[in-house]
C-alpha positions in Angstrom: 0.5 17.4 -9.0 0.5 16.4 -5.3 -2.8 14.9 -4.2 -2.0 13.8 -0.7 -0.3 11.1 1.4 -1.4 8.1 3.4 -0.2 5.7 6.0 0.5 2.2 4.8 -1.4 -0.9 5.9 -0.6 -4.6 5.3 -3.3 -6.9 3.8 -3.6 -10.6 3.1 -6.1 -13.3 2.2 -8.2 -14.3 5.3 -6.1 -17.4 6.1 -2.8 -15.4 6.0 -4.3 -12.4 7.8 -5.4 -14.7 10.7 -1.9 -16.2 10.9 0.0 -12.8 10.9 -2.4 -10.3 12.6 -1.5 -11.4 16.2 1.7 -9.8 17.4 1.9 -7.4 14.5 4.5 -6.1 13.4 6.8 -8.8 14.9 4.6 -11.4 13.3 5.8 -10.3 9.9 9.2 -11.8 10.5 9.5 -14.6 8.0 6.0 -13.9 6.6 5.6 -14.3 2.8 5.6 -10.7 1.5 4.8 -9.1 -1.8 6.5 -5.7 -2.2 6.9 -2.9 -4.6 10.1 -3.0 -6.7 13.4 -2.0 -5.1 13.6 1.3 -7.0 10.3 2.7 -5.6 10.2 5.3 -2.8 7.6 3.1 -1.0 9.9 0.1 -1.0 12.8 2.1 0.4 10.5 3.3 3.2 9.2 -0.2 3.9 12.7 -1.6 4.0 13.7 1.0 6.6 10.6 0.3 8.6 11.2 -3.5 8.6 14.7 -2.9 9.8 13.6 -0.5 12.6 11.1 -3.2 13.7 13.7 -5.9 13.6 11.6 -7.8 11.0 12.8 -9.7 8.0 9.9 -10.9 5.9 10.3 -13.6 3.2 10.0 -11.6 0.0 8.2 -13.8 -2.4 7.5 -11.2 -5.1 8.4 -7.7 -6.2 6.2 -5.7 -8.4 6.2 -2.4 -10.4 2.5 -2.7 -10.9 0.5 -2.4 -7.6 -2.7 -3.9 -9.0 -0.8 -7.0 -10.1 0.7 -7.2 -6.6 -2.8 -7.1 -5.1 -3.9 -9.9 -7.4 -1.1 -12.1 -6.1 -2.3 -11.2 -2.6 -5.8 -12.2 -3.5 -4.5 -15.6 -4.6 -2.8 -16.1 -1.2 0.8 -15.8 -2.4 1.7 -13.4 0.4 0.9 -10.2 2.3 1.1 -6.8 0.7 1.2 -3.1 1.6 -1.4 -0.6 0.4 -2.4 3.0 1.3 -4.7 3.1 4.3 -6.9 5.7 2.6 -8.1 3.0 0.2 -8.3 0.2 2.8 -12.0 -0.5 2.4 -11.7 -0.6 -1.4 -8.7 -2.9 -1.3 -10.4 -5.2 1.1 -13.6 -5.4 -1.0 -12.0 -5.6 -4.4 -9.3 -8.1 -3.6 -11.1 -10.0 -0.9 -8.4 -9.5 1.7 -8.2 -8.3 5.3 -6.1 -5.8 7.0 -3.3 -7.0 9.3 -1.9 -3.8 10.7 -0.5 -0.3 10.0 3.0 0.9 9.5 2.1 4.5 10.5 5.6 5.9 10.0 5.6 4.7 6.4 3.8 7.1 4.1 2.9 6.9 0.5 2.6 10.2 -1.5 0.2 10.2 -4.4 0.4 12.4 -7.4 -1.7 13.1 -10.6 0.8 13.1 -13.5 -0.1 15.3 -16.4 1.8 16.5 -19.5 0.7 20.1 -18.7 2.3 22.1 -16.0 -1.1 23.6 -15.1 -4.1 21.4 -14.9 -6.6 22.6 -17.5 -8.7 19.7 -18.6 -12.0 19.8 -16.7 -12.0 16.0 -16.0 -8.4 16.2 -14.6 -9.4 19.2 -12.5 -12.4 17.3 -11.2 -10.3 14.2 -10.3 -7.7 16.3 -8.5 -10.3 18.3 -6.6 -12.2 15.1 -5.6 -9.0 13.5 -4.4 -8.1 16.5 -2.2 -11.6 16.8 -0.7 -12.8 13.2 -0.5 -9.7 11.1 -0.2 -7.2 13.5 1.4 -9.3 16.1 3.4 -7.1 18.3 5.4 
């Protein structure tokens, strides 16, 4: 069940953010980067965006678990992408700073359920909250 989509931002621990914020996105060339796994739609979009920008980051980690990727970012291993609609939560929870946006890279977010129609009241509430609070139109 489609909830919405968001631009992507890059984040990093304060010392890394300070090093790579200036001159963004060209500053990402050679930057230590944590990315989603190669089979994800977001990774394919990011790879295309990097190529269009003429940027080749130094990929130091690939993750199928975005929370684990953010923990590595918290530890200063590298920069990482996340949806801009949750930027303040990412910054607060993982103690990182934003570096810049990749506005043409979009992440689509879905609620996955076993039922074709959403019936459970909690799932209905989550989907409605996402559509009104996170992804208002």
